C-alpha positions in Angstrom: -60.2 66.0 -1.4 -62.3 67.8 -3.9 -66.0 68.8 -3.5 -67.4 65.7 -5.3 -65.3 63.4 -3.0 -66.5 65.3 0.1 -70.2 65.0 -1.0 -69.7 61.3 -1.8 -68.1 60.7 1.5 -70.9 62.5 3.4 -73.4 60.4 1.5 -71.9 57.2 3.0 -73.5 58.2 6.4 -77.0 57.9 4.9 -79.4 59.5 7.3 -77.3 59.0 10.4 -76.6 62.0 12.6 -73.3 63.5 11.7 -71.6 66.7 12.8 -69.3 68.3 10.2 -66.6 70.3 12.0 -65.4 73.2 9.9 -63.2 74.8 12.5 -60.0 74.4 10.5 -61.4 75.6 7.2 -59.5 78.5 5.7 -61.2 78.5 2.3 -64.7 77.3 1.3 -65.3 77.2 -2.5 -68.7 77.5 -4.2 -68.3 73.8 -5.1 -67.7 72.8 -1.5 -70.7 74.9 -0.4 -72.9 73.2 -3.0 -71.6 69.8 -1.8 -72.4 70.6 1.8 -75.9 71.9 1.0 -76.7 68.9 -1.2 -75.5 66.5 1.5 -77.6 68.4 4.1 -80.7 68.2 1.9 -80.2 64.4 1.6 -79.4 64.0 5.3 -81.5 66.2 7.6 -79.4 64.9 10.5 -76.2 66.4 9.2 -75.1 69.5 11.0 -72.2 71.9 10.6 -70.5 72.7 13.9 -67.6 75.0 14.9 -67.4 76.9 11.6 -64.3 78.9 11.2 -64.9 82.7 10.5 -64.3 82.0 6.8 -66.8 79.1 6.7 -69.3 81.0 8.7 -69.1 84.0 6.3 -69.7 81.7 3.3 -72.5 79.8 5.0 -74.1 83.2 6.0 -74.1 84.4 2.5 -75.9 81.2 1.5 -78.4 82.0 4.2 -78.7 78.3 5.2 -79.4 77.1 8.7 -76.9 74.3 9.0 -75.4 75.2 12.3 -76.0 73.8 15.8 -75.6 75.2 19.3 -77.3 78.5 18.4 -74.3 79.7 16.5 -75.1 82.9 14.7 -73.8 84.1 11.4 -73.2 87.8 10.7 
């Protein structure tokens, strides 16, 4: 699945609460990050949970608060 497909799929949830589990992510491209951020802007009920160390690093660089359960990024 590419970033555009992921963003399109996330949009199918509309404004419904959705948790996006990134625990298995080993690489997060800039395009995928843009897709997640865009989907998060459109759906404020979307949350990223269980980010892998790689995903957490990229999200931390983006300085976006998309995490739940008081997960911190360093």
